[in-house]
N, C-alpha and C positions, 0 to 999 in steps of 0.2 A: 480706811477712809471711805465713806459712802459718797459716790458721785454718780451723776447721770452719765452713762457710757456713750461715747461717740467714737468715731473711727480713731484707733490708737496711732500715735506716732512714737517711735522708739519702743514699741511694744507695751506702752503704758497708757491706760485709758485717760482721756482728757476731759476736762469739765466744759460745760456749755459756755459760750461767750458771756462774760460778765459775772459768771459764778466761779470765783477763783478757788483753786484747790487749797487745802489747808497747808501743804508744804510750800506753795507759792507765797501765801500770806506770811509764813514764817521767814522765808528767804528774804522777802521785801523788808521785813522788820530788821534784819541783820545788816542791811546796806544803809550807810549814812546818806542822807539827802545831799545832792550835788555831786555825788561820786560818778566817776567814769567806769562803766561796767560792760563786760563782754559776756553774753549768754551763749554758751556752747551747747549745740543741740537744742535750739530754742523752740523747736516744734512749730506750732501755729502762732506763736508770739504772745500768748496770754500773759506770761510772766513779764515780758518786756513792756507790755501795756500797763501792767500794774506798777512797775518800777517808774515809768514815765509820770504816773499820777503823783509820785513822791518827789518829783523834781530831779530825777536821776538821768544822766546822759547814757542811754543804752544802745549797744550794738549787738548784733547776733550773727552766728553762723549756724547753718542747718544743712544736714546731709540730703534730705529729700527735696526734690524740686517742688512737690506739692506744698510742703511746709513753707518754703521760701516764697512761693506765690501768695499764700495766705498772709504771710507777714507783710509783704510789699503792698498788698491790697489794703492793709491797715495803716499804711504810711510808716512802717518801721524800717530801720536801717539794717537789713539782713542780707547776707551773701551766702551762696551755696559753698559748703566746705565740709571736710571730714576731720573730726577731732583727732583721729589716729595719724593723719598725714599732714594736715595744714597748720596745726598749732606751732610747729617749728618755725614757721615763717613770721611769727609775731615777735617783736623785740622785747627784751626784758623790761619789766615794770611799765608796760604800756597802759595798764588799767589799774584802777584802785581795787576792783573786785573782778574775778572771773568766776562765773557760775556754771556748774554742771548739774542740771536738774533732771533726775530720773534718766540719766543717759550713761552713767559709768558702766552699767552692766551690758550695754550694747557696743562698747568699744572693744577692739581687738587686743589692745595693750593698756589695761587700766592703770598700771603703775607708771608707765611713761606718760600717759595723759595727765595723771595727777601731778607728776613732776613739772610738766609744762604749764599747768594751770598756775602753779606757785612760782614759776619763773616769769610768766607774762603779767600776773597780777600781784599786787602787794598782799592781797588776801584772796582766798578761794572759798566758795560755798558749794558744797557737794551734798546732794540728796539722792537717795536710792531706796528701792524696795528691799526689805530685809528678808532674805531667804531662810532665816532662822525663826521666822514668825510661827506661832503655834499652829495656825491653819495650814501652813506649808508642810510642817512636820507631820501633821495628822494625815494629810492626803498621801504623803509618801509612805507612812507607816501602815495605815489602814487600807487605803485605796491601791497602793502599789504603783502609782502613776505620777508623772511630773505634775506639780501643782498648777492650778489655775484659780485666780481670784478675780473679784470685780475690778481690782486695780491692775491686774495682769491677766487680761482675758485671752491672750493668744495661746494656741496649742504649741507644743514643743517643736513641731516641724515647720511652723510658719512664723515663729517669733524672731524679732531682731535681737533679743537678749541672748548673749552667748557666754557671759561671765557673771553669773549670779554670785552674790556674796552675802554673808551675814554681818550684823553690826560688829561682832567680835572679829571677824576677818578684816574688816575695814580698819578697826582700831589697831590691829596688829600691823597692817600695812603702813599706817601713819607712823607707828613706832619705828618700823624698819627703815623708813626713808627720812626720819628725823623731822616729822611734821608736827607743829604745835596745834593742838585742838583748843581754840579759844572759847568755843561754845559748842555744845552738842545737845540735840533734842531728839528723842524717839517719840513718834506719834502712834497712838493705838488705832484700832480698827475704825474708830469714829473721828480720827483726826485730832484727838486730844493728846497733849503731852503726857508721857509716862513720868511719874514723879521723879525728880532729880536725885532724891536721897536713896533710891533703890539701887542695888548692885547691878553690874553690867549684865549678868546672866538673866536678870529679869527683863532688862531692855531687849536682850537678844531673843527672849521668848515672846514677849507681849508687844513689842514695837513692830507695827506693820511696815513702817518706813522710818528713815532717820535723816536728819539734816545736820551737817557739820560746818562750822565756820573755822577755817584753817589759815595758818600762816607758816612761814618758814621757821624751822626750829631755832629757838634762841631769840627770835624777834619779839620785841615788846610792842 
């Protein structure tokens, strides 16, 4: 996805105010108007602002004090918190949706965080950069160094990202913990959806990032 780069939060480049990222627009489309939503790792609040324009009751938690200050300055209901340690304090089914946007790879325990998302929320929406993307593979194969892209501009030694995964890895994790994938979309380099009728390995190769709408296994 091509965006104008500003200071990254969670190691992911953000879009200028008012210029919503392709994954944010997709996430917003997945949330029903009037829902109660918790945005975990909400950054500077761009997604929460977009959700509010759709009549959604949004709350957020953000690790960085800088991000919290930006959100509060926009009039958003955001508190400082850590996805790895603070989600356990939220009661079951407290929200209709819990969102983890471009933050999974920055958590210390991605599996536990995902389980907590689906405990607190009736549904979870997770988006993440795909480390199986062809540009990532090429930089490792030809350049022999940890990949950097426009969407992930930080170097390996100063990035917040510690648990990169591929689309295939994430699907396997969902299977392992009995998570139902209600909707899944891979976005290419330009923020366009990869065709649905293509096999997973194509998504894993050509999807720069992915967005999943999840619910607990067996839930209708």
